[in-house]
C-alpha positions as CSV (number, residue, x, y, z in Angstrom):
1,M,2.0,17.7,33.8
2,K,1.0,17.5,30.1
3,P,2.7,14.8,28.0
4,K,4.4,17.4,25.8
5,R,5.9,19.3,28.8
6,L,7.0,15.9,30.3
7,S,8.8,14.9,27.1
8,Q,10.6,18.2,27.0
9,F,12.1,17.5,30.5
10,A,12.7,13.8,30.2
11,V,15.8,13.8,28.1
12,P,17.7,16.6,30.0
13,I,16.8,14.9,33.3
14,G,17.9,11.5,31.9
15,V,21.3,12.9,30.8
16,V,21.9,14.5,34.2
17,G,21.0,11.2,35.8
18,I,23.5,9.4,33.6
19,I,26.3,11.7,34.7
20,L,25.4,11.1,38.3
21,M,25.6,7.3,37.8
22,M,29.2,7.7,36.8
23,V,30.0,9.2,40.2
24,V,27.3,7.9,42.7
25,P,27.3,4.2,43.5
26,V,24.2,2.4,42.2
27,P,22.7,-0.6,44.2
28,A,22.6,-4.0,42.5
29,A,18.8,-4.1,42.5
30,I,18.6,-0.7,40.7
31,L,21.4,-1.8,38.4
32,D,19.3,-4.8,37.3
33,F,16.4,-2.5,36.4
34,L,18.6,0.0,34.5
35,I,20.2,-2.9,32.5
36,A,16.7,-4.1,31.5
37,V,15.8,-0.6,30.4
38,N,19.0,-0.4,28.3
39,I,18.4,-3.7,26.5
40,T,14.7,-2.9,25.8
41,A,15.5,0.6,24.5
42,S,18.1,-0.9,22.2
43,V,15.5,-3.3,20.8
44,L,13.1,-0.5,20.3
45,I,15.6,1.6,18.4
46,V,16.4,-1.3,16.1
47,L,12.8,-2.0,15.3
48,T,12.1,1.7,14.7
49,S,15.0,1.9,12.3
50,M,13.5,-1.0,10.4
51,Y,10.0,0.4,10.2
52,V,10.7,4.0,9.2
53,K,10.1,4.6,5.5
54,R,13.0,7.0,5.1
55,P,16.0,7.9,7.2
56,L,14.8,11.5,7.8
57,D,11.7,10.0,9.6
58,F,14.2,9.1,12.4
59,S,16.2,12.3,12.3
60,S,16.8,12.1,16.1
61,F,18.8,8.9,15.8
62,P,22.3,10.5,16.0
63,S,21.5,12.3,19.2
64,L,19.7,9.3,20.6
65,L,22.7,7.1,19.7
66,L,25.0,9.4,21.7
67,V,22.7,9.4,24.8
68,C,22.3,5.5,24.7
69,T,26.1,5.1,24.4
70,L,26.7,7.4,27.3
71,F,24.0,5.5,29.4
72,R,25.7,2.2,28.6
73,L,29.1,3.5,29.6
74,A,27.6,4.7,32.9
75,L,26.2,1.2,33.5
76,N,29.7,-0.2,32.8
77,I,31.1,2.1,35.4
78,S,28.5,1.3,38.0
79,A,28.8,-2.5,37.3
80,T,32.6,-2.3,37.5
81,R,32.3,-0.5,40.9
82,N,30.0,-3.2,42.3
83,V,32.2,-6.0,40.8
84,L,35.4,-4.7,42.3
85,A,34.0,-3.5,45.6
86,H,31.5,-6.2,46.5
87,G,32.2,-9.1,44.1
88,Y,28.5,-8.9,43.0
89,A,26.8,-6.7,40.4
90,G,23.2,-8.0,40.4
91,K,21.3,-11.0,39.1
92,V,21.3,-9.9,35.4
93,I,25.0,-9.8,35.1
94,S,25.5,-13.1,37.0
95,A,22.9,-14.8,34.9
96,F,24.4,-13.7,31.6
97,G,27.9,-14.8,32.9
98,H,26.6,-18.3,33.7
99,I,24.9,-18.6,30.3
100,V,27.9,-17.7,28.3
101,I,30.6,-19.5,30.3
102,S,28.4,-22.7,30.8
103,G,31.0,-24.2,33.1
104,S,34.0,-23.4,30.9
105,L,35.9,-20.2,31.2
106,I,37.6,-20.7,27.8
107,I,34.4,-21.2,25.9
108,G,32.8,-18.1,27.6
109,L,35.8,-15.9,26.7
110,V,35.9,-17.2,23.1
111,I,32.2,-16.4,22.6
112,F,32.6,-13.0,24.1
113,A,35.6,-12.3,21.9
114,I,33.5,-13.4,18.8
115,L,30.8,-10.9,19.7
116,L,33.3,-8.2,20.0
117,V,34.8,-9.1,16.6
118,I,31.4,-9.1,15.0
119,Q,30.5,-5.7,16.4
120,F,33.9,-4.0,16.0
121,V,35.2,-5.4,12.7
122,V,32.0,-6.1,10.8
123,I,29.1,-4.0,11.7
124,T,30.7,-0.9,13.3
125,N,33.3,-0.5,10.6
126,G,30.8,-1.1,7.8
127,A,28.2,1.3,9.2
128,G,30.9,3.9,9.8
129,R,32.1,3.7,6.2
130,V,28.6,3.9,4.7
131,A,27.8,6.9,6.9
132,E,31.0,8.6,5.8
133,V,30.3,8.0,2.1
134,G,26.6,8.9,2.5
135,A,27.5,12.2,4.1
136,R,30.1,13.0,1.4
137,F,27.7,12.2,-1.5
138,T,24.8,14.1,0.1
139,L,26.9,17.2,0.6
140,D,28.2,17.0,-3.0
141,A,24.7,16.6,-4.4
142,M,23.3,19.5,-2.3
143,P,24.0,22.3,-4.8
144,G,22.5,20.4,-7.7
145,K,19.3,19.7,-5.7
146,Q,19.1,23.4,-4.8
147,M,19.4,24.4,-8.5
148,A,16.8,21.8,-9.5
149,I,14.4,23.3,-7.0
150,D,15.1,26.8,-8.2
151,A,14.6,25.7,-11.8
152,D,11.2,24.1,-11.0
153,L,10.2,27.3,-9.2
154,N,11.2,29.6,-12.1
155,A,9.4,27.3,-14.5
156,G,6.2,27.5,-12.5
157,L,6.0,23.8,-11.8
158,I,5.9,24.4,-8.1
159,D,5.0,27.3,-5.9
160,E,7.1,29.1,-3.3
161,K,5.7,27.1,-0.4
162,T,6.6,23.8,-2.0
163,A,10.0,25.1,-3.0
164,R,10.7,26.2,0.6
165,Q,9.7,22.8,1.9
166,R,12.0,21.0,-0.6
167,R,14.9,23.2,0.4
168,H,14.3,22.4,4.0
169,E,14.3,18.6,3.2
170,V,17.6,18.9,1.3
171,T,19.2,20.8,4.2
172,A,17.8,18.3,6.7
173,E,19.1,15.4,4.7
174,A,22.6,16.9,4.6
175,D,22.6,17.6,8.3
176,F,21.3,14.1,9.1
177,Y,24.0,12.2,7.1
178,G,26.7,14.6,8.5
179,S,25.4,13.8,12.0
180,M,25.4,10.1,11.3
181,D,29.0,10.2,10.1
182,G,30.0,11.6,13.5
183,A,27.6,9.3,15.5
184,S,29.2,6.2,13.9
185,K,32.5,7.3,15.5
186,F,30.7,7.0,18.9
187,V,29.7,3.4,18.1
188,K,33.3,2.5,17.1
189,G,34.7,4.1,20.2
190,D,32.1,2.3,22.3
191,A,33.3,-1.1,21.0
192,I,36.9,-0.3,21.8
193,A,35.9,0.9,25.3
194,A,34.0,-2.3,25.9
195,I,37.1,-4.4,25.3
196,M,39.2,-2.2,27.6
197,I,36.6,-2.2,30.3
198,T,36.2,-6.0,30.2
199,M,40.0,-6.5,30.5
200,I,40.2,-4.0,33.3
201,N,37.3,-5.8,35.2
202,L,38.9,-9.2,34.6
203,L,42.5,-8.2,35.6
204,G,41.4,-5.9,38.5
205,G,39.0,-8.4,39.8
206,I,41.6,-11.2,39.9
207,G,44.1,-8.9,41.6
208,I,41.5,-7.8,44.2
209,G,40.3,-11.3,44.8
210,M,43.9,-12.6,45.4
211,F,45.4,-9.8,47.4
212,Q,42.3,-8.4,49.3
213,G,39.9,-11.4,49.3
214,H,42.7,-13.9,50.0
215,L,41.3,-16.2,47.2
216,S,43.3,-18.6,45.3
217,I,44.1,-17.7,41.7
218,T,41.7,-20.4,40.4
219,E,38.9,-19.1,42.6
220,A,39.6,-15.5,41.7
221,V,39.7,-16.2,38.0
222,S,36.4,-18.3,38.2
223,K,34.6,-15.6,40.2
224,Y,35.7,-12.4,38.5
225,S,35.8,-13.9,35.0
226,L,32.1,-14.8,35.3
227,L,31.2,-11.3,36.5
228,S,33.4,-9.6,33.9
229,V,32.1,-11.6,31.0
230,G,28.5,-11.1,32.3
231,D,29.1,-7.3,32.5
232,G,30.7,-7.2,29.1
233,L,27.8,-9.3,27.6
234,V,24.9,-7.1,29.0
235,S,26.8,-4.1,27.6
236,Q,27.7,-5.6,24.2
237,I,24.2,-6.9,23.4
238,P,22.7,-3.3,23.4
239,A,25.8,-2.0,21.7
240,L,25.5,-4.7,19.0
241,L,21.8,-3.7,18.5
242,L,22.6,0.0,18.2
243,S,25.4,-0.8,15.7
244,V,22.8,-2.8,13.7
245,A,20.4,0.1,13.9
246,T,23.1,2.5,12.7
247,G,23.8,0.2,9.7
248,L,20.1,-0.1,8.9
249,I,19.6,3.7,8.9
250,V,22.6,4.6,6.8
251,T,22.1,1.9,4.2
252,R,18.5,2.7,3.5
253,S,18.3,3.8,-0.1
254,S,14.5,3.8,-0.7
255,D,11.8,5.8,1.0
256,A,8.9,3.9,-0.6
257,D,8.1,1.7,2.4
258,D,9.4,0.2,5.6
259,M,12.3,-2.3,5.5
260,G,10.2,-5.4,6.0
261,T,7.7,-4.6,3.3
262,M,10.4,-3.5,0.9
263,V,12.6,-6.6,1.4
264,S,9.6,-9.0,1.1
265,N,8.3,-7.2,-2.0
266,Q,11.7,-7.3,-3.7
267,L,12.7,-10.8,-2.8
268,G,9.2,-12.3,-3.1
269,S,8.3,-10.7,-6.4
270,Q,11.1,-12.3,-8.5
271,K,9.9,-15.7,-9.6
272,R,13.0,-16.9,-11.5
273,P,15.5,-16.4,-8.6
274,L,13.2,-18.3,-6.2
275,Q,12.9,-21.2,-8.6
276,I,16.7,-21.4,-9.2
277,A,17.4,-21.2,-5.4
278,G,14.8,-23.9,-4.7
279,G,16.2,-26.1,-7.4
280,A,19.8,-25.6,-6.1
281,A,18.7,-26.5,-2.6
282,I,17.1,-29.7,-3.8
283,A,20.1,-30.5,-6.0
284,L,22.4,-30.5,-2.9
285,C,20.6,-33.6,-1.7
286,L,22.6,-35.5,-4.4
287,V,25.9,-34.7,-2.6
288,P,27.0,-37.8,-0.7
289,G,26.9,-37.5,3.1
290,L,24.7,-34.4,3.3
291,P,21.3,-34.8,5.1
292,K,18.5,-34.8,2.6
293,L,15.5,-33.6,4.7
294,P,16.6,-30.0,5.5
295,F,17.5,-29.3,1.9
296,L,14.3,-30.9,0.6
297,V,12.2,-28.8,3.0
298,V,14.0,-25.5,2.2
299,G,14.0,-26.1,-1.6
300,G,10.3,-27.2,-1.6
301,A,9.3,-24.1,0.4
302,L,11.1,-21.8,-2.1
303,L,9.5,-23.6,-5.1
304,L,6.1,-23.2,-3.4
305,V,6.6,-19.5,-2.9
306,A,7.8,-19.1,-6.5
307,S,4.6,-20.8,-7.8
308,R,2.5,-18.2,-6.0
309,V,4.4,-15.2,-7.3
310,K,2.4,-13.1,-9.8
311,P,4.1,-11.0,-12.4
312,P,3.9,-7.3,-11.8
313,A,1.7,-5.3,-14.1
314,K,4.4,-2.8,-14.8
315,T,8.1,-2.8,-14.1
316,A,9.8,-0.1,-12.1
317,E,11.5,1.2,-15.3
318,E,8.2,1.6,-17.0
319,I,6.7,3.5,-14.1
320,A,9.8,5.7,-14.0
321,V,9.6,6.4,-17.7
322,E,6.0,7.3,-17.5
323,A,6.6,9.6,-14.6
324,A,9.5,11.2,-16.3
325,T,7.5,11.6,-19.6
326,A,4.5,13.1,-17.7
327,G,6.8,15.5,-15.9
328,A,8.6,16.5,-19.1
329,T,5.4,17.1,-21.0
330,R,3.6,19.0,-18.2
331,P,3.5,22.7,-19.3
332,A,4.4,25.5,-17.0
333,L,1.6,27.4,-15.3
334,D,2.4,30.6,-17.2
335,S,3.3,28.9,-20.5
336,A,1.3,29.4,-23.7
337,E,0.3,25.7,-23.7
338,A,-1.1,25.9,-20.2
339,I,-2.9,29.1,-20.9
340,M,-4.4,27.6,-24.1
341,E,-5.6,24.6,-22.1
342,D,-7.3,26.9,-19.6
343,L,-8.9,28.8,-22.5
344,S,-10.6,25.7,-23.9
345,V,-14.4,25.4,-23.4
346,D,-16.0,22.1,-22.5
347,P,-18.8,21.3,-25.0
348,L,-21.0,19.8,-22.3
349,E,-20.8,20.5,-18.6
350,L,-22.9,19.5,-15.6
351,A,-22.4,21.8,-12.5
352,L,-23.7,20.6,-9.2
353,S,-24.1,22.6,-5.9
354,A,-22.0,21.5,-3.0
355,D,-24.7,19.4,-1.4
356,M,-25.2,17.4,-4.6
357,I,-21.7,16.0,-4.9
358,S,-22.9,12.7,-3.3
359,L,-24.5,11.9,-6.6
360,V,-21.1,11.4,-8.2
361,D,-18.9,10.7,-5.1
362,G,-20.7,8.7,-2.4
363,A,-22.3,5.5,-1.5
364,G,-24.6,4.3,-4.3
365,A,-23.6,7.2,-6.6
366,D,-24.7,6.2,-10.1
367,L,-25.0,9.6,-11.9
368,L,-21.8,9.1,-13.9
369,D,-22.7,5.6,-14.9
370,R,-26.1,6.9,-16.2
371,V,-24.3,9.6,-18.2
372,R,-22.2,7.0,-19.9
373,S,-25.3,5.0,-20.7
374,L,-27.0,8.1,-22.0
375,R,-24.2,8.8,-24.5
376,R,-24.8,5.4,-26.2
377,K,-28.6,5.9,-26.2
378,L,-28.4,9.3,-27.8
379,A,-25.8,8.1,-30.3
380,M,-28.4,5.5,-31.5
381,E,-31.1,8.1,-31.6
382,L,-29.4,11.2,-33.1
383,G,-26.5,9.6,-35.0
384,V,-23.9,11.8,-33.3
385,V,-21.8,10.9,-30.3
386,M,-22.5,13.1,-27.3
387,P,-19.3,14.7,-26.1
388,P,-18.0,13.7,-22.6
389,V,-19.9,15.5,-19.8
390,R,-17.6,17.3,-17.5
391,T,-19.1,17.1,-14.0
392,R,-17.9,19.6,-11.5
393,D,-19.0,21.3,-8.3
394,N,-20.0,25.0,-8.4
395,L,-20.1,26.8,-5.1
396,D,-21.9,29.7,-6.7
397,L,-25.0,27.6,-7.3
398,P,-27.8,27.7,-4.7
399,A,-28.3,24.6,-2.6
400,S,-29.9,21.6,-4.3
401,T,-29.3,23.2,-7.7
402,Y,-27.7,21.8,-10.9
403,A,-26.9,23.7,-14.1
404,I,-26.2,22.4,-17.6
405,C,-23.9,24.3,-19.9
406,V,-23.3,24.0,-23.6
407,N,-20.1,25.4,-24.9
408,G,-19.5,27.3,-21.7
409,V,-23.0,28.9,-21.6
410,E,-25.7,27.8,-19.1
411,V,-28.8,26.6,-21.0
412,A,-30.7,24.9,-18.3
413,R,-31.1,24.7,-14.6
414,G,-33.0,22.6,-12.1
415,Q,-33.3,21.5,-8.5
416,A,-33.0,18.1,-6.9
417,P,-33.0,18.4,-3.0
418,S,-30.7,15.9,-1.2
419,G,-32.4,12.9,0.4
420,T,-35.6,13.2,-1.6
421,V,-37.4,11.8,-4.7
422,L,-39.8,13.6,-7.1
423,A,-43.4,12.3,-6.9
424,I,-45.5,13.3,-9.9
425,G,-49.3,12.9,-9.8
426,D,-52.5,13.9,-8.0
427,G,-53.5,13.4,-4.4
428,L,-50.1,14.3,-2.9
429,D,-51.4,17.2,-0.8
430,N,-51.2,15.1,2.4
431,L,-47.6,14.1,1.9
432,P,-45.0,16.5,3.4
433,G,-42.5,17.9,0.9
434,V,-41.5,20.7,-1.3
435,E,-43.4,21.6,-4.4
436,G,-41.4,21.0,-7.6
437,Q,-41.7,20.6,-11.3
438,E,-40.4,18.0,-13.8
439,P,-37.9,20.0,-15.9
440,V,-38.6,18.4,-19.3
441,F,-42.4,18.1,-19.5
442,G,-43.3,20.7,-16.9
443,L,-45.3,18.3,-14.8
444,T,-46.1,19.5,-11.3
445,G,-44.9,17.3,-8.6
446,K,-43.5,17.3,-5.0
447,W,-40.0,16.5,-3.6
448,I,-40.7,14.0,-0.8
449,G,-38.4,12.1,1.6
450,L,-37.0,8.8,0.6
451,E,-39.0,7.1,3.3
452,L,-42.3,8.3,1.7
453,R,-41.6,6.7,-1.7
454,G,-43.8,3.6,-1.1
455,Q,-46.6,5.7,0.2
456,A,-46.5,8.0,-2.8
457,E,-46.6,4.9,-5.2
458,L,-49.7,3.6,-3.3
459,L,-51.4,6.9,-4.1
460,G,-50.7,6.3,-7.8
461,A,-47.9,8.8,-8.2
462,T,-44.9,8.3,-10.4
463,V,-41.8,8.5,-8.3
464,V,-38.5,9.5,-9.9
465,D,-35.1,9.7,-8.2
466,R,-32.8,12.6,-8.4
467,S,-30.4,11.0,-10.9
468,S,-33.2,10.2,-13.2
469,V,-34.5,13.8,-13.1
470,I,-31.0,15.1,-14.0
471,I,-30.4,12.5,-16.7
472,T,-33.8,13.2,-18.3
473,H,-33.1,16.9,-18.3
474,L,-29.6,16.5,-19.7
475,S,-30.9,14.2,-22.5
476,E,-33.4,16.8,-23.5
477,V,-30.8,19.6,-23.5
478,V,-28.5,17.5,-25.7
479,R,-31.4,16.8,-28.2
480,S,-32.3,20.4,-28.4
481,H,-28.7,21.6,-28.7
482,A,-27.4,18.7,-30.8
483,S,-26.3,21.0,-33.7
484,R,-24.2,23.1,-31.3
485,L,-22.5,19.9,-30.1
486,L,-21.6,18.7,-33.6
487,G,-18.4,20.5,-34.5
488,R,-16.1,20.2,-37.6
489,E,-13.9,17.6,-35.8
490,E,-17.0,15.5,-35.1
491,V,-18.2,15.7,-38.7
492,S,-14.7,14.7,-39.8
493,A,-14.7,11.7,-37.5
494,L,-18.2,10.6,-38.7
495,T,-17.0,11.0,-42.4
496,K,-13.9,8.9,-41.7
497,A,-15.9,6.2,-40.0
498,L,-18.3,6.1,-43.0
499,K,-15.4,5.9,-45.4
500,R,-14.2,2.7,-43.8
501,S,-17.5,1.0,-44.7
502,H,-18.6,3.0,-47.7
503,P,-15.6,4.6,-49.3
504,V,-17.2,5.2,-52.7
505,V,-20.1,7.2,-51.1
506,V,-17.7,9.5,-49.2
507,E,-15.2,10.0,-52.1
508,D,-18.1,10.8,-54.5
509,L,-19.2,13.7,-52.2
510,T,-16.3,15.2,-50.4
511,P,-14.2,17.0,-51.3
512,A,-15.2,16.6,-54.9
513,L,-18.6,18.3,-54.6
514,L,-19.0,19.6,-51.1
515,T,-16.6,20.7,-48.3
516,L,-16.9,19.4,-44.8
517,G,-18.3,22.8,-43.8
518,E,-21.1,22.5,-46.2
519,V,-21.9,19.0,-45.0
520,Q,-21.8,20.2,-41.5
521,R,-24.4,22.9,-42.3
522,V,-26.8,20.3,-43.7
523,L,-26.3,18.1,-40.6
524,H,-26.9,21.0,-38.3
525,A,-30.2,21.9,-40.1
526,L,-31.4,18.3,-39.8
527,L,-30.5,18.1,-36.1
528,D,-32.2,21.5,-35.4
529,E,-35.5,20.0,-36.7
530,G,-35.0,16.8,-34.6
531,V,-34.1,14.6,-37.5
532,S,-31.6,11.8,-36.8
533,V,-28.4,11.8,-38.9
534,R,-27.6,8.2,-38.1
535,D,-28.2,7.1,-41.7
536,L,-25.3,9.0,-43.1
537,V,-25.2,6.7,-46.2
538,R,-28.6,7.9,-47.5
539,I,-27.7,11.5,-46.6
540,F,-24.4,11.5,-48.4
541,E,-25.9,9.8,-51.5
542,A,-28.7,12.4,-51.6
543,L,-26.2,15.2,-51.3
544,S,-24.0,13.8,-54.0
545,V,-26.9,13.9,-56.5
546,A,-28.2,17.3,-55.4
547,A,-24.8,19.0,-55.3
548,K,-24.2,18.3,-58.9
549,S,-26.9,20.7,-59.9
550,S,-26.8,23.2,-57.0
551,T,-25.0,23.8,-53.8
552,D,-27.7,26.0,-52.4
553,P,-28.0,25.1,-48.6
554,D,-31.8,25.0,-48.7
555,K,-31.9,22.6,-51.6
556,L,-29.2,20.4,-50.1
557,I,-31.2,20.2,-46.8
558,E,-34.4,19.3,-48.7
559,A,-32.6,16.7,-50.7
560,A,-31.3,15.1,-47.5
561,R,-34.8,15.2,-45.9
562,M,-36.3,13.5,-48.9
563,A,-33.8,10.7,-48.6
564,L,-34.8,10.3,-44.9
565,A,-38.5,10.8,-45.5
566,P,-39.6,7.3,-44.4
567,A,-37.7,7.7,-41.1
568,I,-39.0,11.3,-40.5
569,T,-42.6,10.3,-41.1
570,A,-42.3,7.2,-38.9
571,D,-40.8,9.3,-36.1
572,H,-43.9,11.6,-36.1
573,L,-46.6,8.8,-36.1
574,G,-49.0,8.8,-33.2
575,A,-49.7,5.9,-30.9
576,D,-52.5,4.9,-33.2
577,G,-50.2,4.6,-36.3
578,R,-51.7,7.8,-37.8
579,L,-50.0,11.0,-38.8
580,H,-51.8,14.0,-37.3
581,V,-51.4,17.0,-39.5
582,L,-52.2,20.7,-39.7
583,T,-52.7,21.9,-43.3
584,L,-52.7,25.3,-45.0
585,D,-55.6,26.5,-47.0
586,P,-54.7,26.5,-50.7
587,R,-55.2,30.3,-51.0
588,L,-53.1,31.0,-48.0
589,Q,-50.4,28.6,-49.3
590,Q,-50.4,30.4,-52.7
591,A,-50.1,33.8,-51.0
592,L,-47.1,32.4,-49.0
593,L,-45.5,31.1,-52.2
594,E,-45.9,34.5,-53.9
595,S,-44.3,36.2,-50.9
596,A,-41.2,34.0,-50.8
597,R,-38.0,35.9,-51.5
598,S,-34.4,34.8,-51.8
599,T,-32.1,36.4,-49.3
600,E,-28.5,36.0,-48.1
601,I,-29.6,33.5,-45.4
602,G,-31.9,31.6,-47.8
603,M,-35.5,31.8,-48.8
604,Q,-37.8,34.0,-46.6
605,L,-41.5,34.5,-46.4
606,L,-42.3,38.2,-46.6
607,P,-46.2,38.7,-46.5
608,G,-47.9,41.6,-44.9
609,P,-47.3,42.0,-41.1
610,D,-51.0,41.5,-40.3
611,L,-51.0,38.1,-42.1
612,V,-47.7,37.0,-40.4
613,E,-49.0,37.9,-36.9
614,A,-52.3,36.1,-37.5
615,L,-50.6,33.1,-39.1
616,V,-48.1,32.6,-36.2
617,T,-50.7,33.2,-33.5
618,D,-53.2,30.7,-35.0
619,I,-50.7,28.0,-35.7
620,A,-49.4,28.3,-32.1
621,R,-52.9,28.1,-30.7
622,Q,-53.8,25.1,-32.8
623,H,-50.6,23.3,-32.0
624,Q,-51.2,23.8,-28.3
625,S,-54.8,22.7,-28.5
626,A,-53.9,19.4,-30.4
627,S,-51.1,18.7,-27.8
628,E,-53.6,19.1,-25.0
629,R,-55.8,16.5,-26.7
630,G,-52.8,14.0,-26.7
631,S,-51.9,14.5,-30.4
632,R,-48.4,15.4,-31.8
633,P,-49.5,17.4,-34.9
634,V,-47.2,18.1,-37.9
635,L,-47.7,21.1,-40.1
636,V,-47.5,20.1,-43.8
637,C,-47.1,22.5,-46.7
638,A,-45.6,22.7,-50.2
639,P,-42.0,21.8,-50.5
640,L,-41.0,25.2,-51.8
641,I,-42.1,27.0,-48.6
642,R,-41.3,24.3,-46.0
643,M,-37.9,25.7,-45.2
644,P,-39.0,29.4,-45.2
645,L,-42.0,28.6,-43.0
646,R,-39.7,26.7,-40.6
647,R,-37.6,29.9,-40.3
648,L,-40.7,32.0,-39.7
649,L,-42.0,29.7,-36.9
650,S,-38.8,28.6,-35.3
651,S,-38.8,31.3,-32.6
652,T,-42.5,31.1,-31.7
653,V,-43.4,27.4,-32.2
654,P,-39.9,25.6,-32.1
655,D,-41.3,22.2,-31.3
656,L,-43.8,22.0,-34.2
657,P,-42.4,19.7,-36.9
658,I,-42.9,21.0,-40.5
659,M,-43.0,18.5,-43.4
660,S,-43.7,18.8,-47.1
661,Y,-46.2,16.9,-49.0
662,S,-43.6,14.9,-50.9
663,E,-42.1,13.7,-47.6
664,I,-45.4,12.3,-46.5
665,S,-46.4,10.7,-49.8
666,S,-43.1,8.8,-49.9
667,N,-44.2,6.7,-46.9
668,A,-48.0,6.7,-47.6
669,P,-49.2,6.6,-43.9
670,I,-52.7,7.1,-42.8
671,V,-53.1,10.9,-42.4
672,D,-55.5,12.4,-39.9
673,T,-56.0,16.2,-40.5
674,V,-56.7,17.9,-37.2
675,G,-56.9,21.4,-38.5
676,V,-56.8,23.7,-41.5
677,I,-55.5,27.3,-41.5
678,R,-57.4,29.7,-43.7
679,D,-56.1,33.3,-44.1
680,G,-54.5,33.1,-40.7
681,R,-57.6,31.6,-39.0
682,T,-57.6,28.0,-37.7
683,V,-60.6,25.8,-38.5
684,G,-60.8,22.5,-36.7
685,V,-61.9,19.4,-38.5
């Protein structure tokens, strides 16, 4: 039979068996076994009541208490039948009688009477009163709890399923305490019945021994008092345990932990009471006549425990206040505040497919740590603080795929198969793996298993792990979209930070000459061209001078670039310390100057369409050719057409830096001309 089916029939069969015990005689040997079961079950119930974290976790206790009381009364009846009929009720009862009486009937009866007083007067009455008050308060609080649940449901703080579960808990709590109020009456009646049964056994046994057994009154009292006290004791010990269990259940006021942990945490976490109690115990040694060793040991132990108590990080009141504040400030699901929070767009987001979550939540996951390090690195390079990267899973992404979003729009996507590394280099044809590509520089590689990393390195390949690939890709995305990540709030924060160290510089520029919006526009233009805005002091000083004569955005941008010219030039120097440049033929440059026109979006170059097409095509080809030779060329031109030429080439050659002659001369580097463009045709030099 299955355990579940067996447990369904165990209790009904047990109850029927208990009823039969009251009618059918039970042999002494079986009675000993049933008494052992009764005592063990009582101990188990007491321990269970101590270890449950809340009373409702032992909701079967009232019914179990009734069954155990009925079982104990049935044992009393069976023992009484054996005592009066045979003068013997088993070895357990006889042993308990000898232990309590210890050769003196008066001592045994006094001890038995004390046990009855402890159970009936102290534990049973107290537990009954607590159960009665608990039931009354629980029933009185039930309407308020129901209203609170309905209010949370109507406010959208909880859903219907949670509300239904809470209502069920409130109803179960009221039913439990109501049942405990009734069950405590069983315990009280059981104590009264124990006194009456013991007196009946004692008087009846003496009468039977004298009139039927022809014993003297001394022999009858000695024999039947031992059996009566033994029977009463084996009944009262389980009854006392169940009374204690009842008191423990109804006096539990915390559902945070089991009773042992709760008591040890509360008593052992208060340093001052332990110190005072230990000192008081040691002070009692000064009282004349008192033994000193016990109090010294106890007091020293308390002081030792007090020295090891650590102060809690937060008090219960602080935790309660924080929880209440959080609950009070949490907006409802359909409130305007919650909807506005859902409408907010994360500036920077990294979405991972389901099989890539191990990069942020698993053994050895270091992606988030690398993102934090990247924020500091980019702040030093660009001069702006990269916004926090929201990392989340996206089930719509294909396997082994990640996506990078800026202001809610996906701008880049890549792959990083799980359990692999990216090997970049030649001679990898013999290694098993999946063809891949480095996302930033476009280098061809192969995703190979982790176990092949050493072999790939021996072949001269550069091996990059998945986190490094993603971080490199993310850093390039941030660099290319830095202006989109620099909002008005970020500009305000940068300005306030600069004002703390250079208040005169800030006050001279904004809001006296330029608004934050105009400053933001200049910073955006610099970031779009890959210029770091870390040196805000030089930028603000240059803008302060330029804004006094004109607030034209192009002129402000050029003024800022002139202030940063040494840094811009140094950033474009090659490994040999030279500046590799592409130059415009003077006649072509003059034609472009003559075609410059002022528009609503700034200066624009408007030459003939044939010239524009030839110019853009040849510059793109020359830039690609120089890059293939290992150079990083810079296109230089006259200051007046630098900005218009940048607008013309931004969509076709976005990674080609454009500088003016004045910017280069300010740093006087060694210039290496790698090409001259004449009438739209590139001539190498």
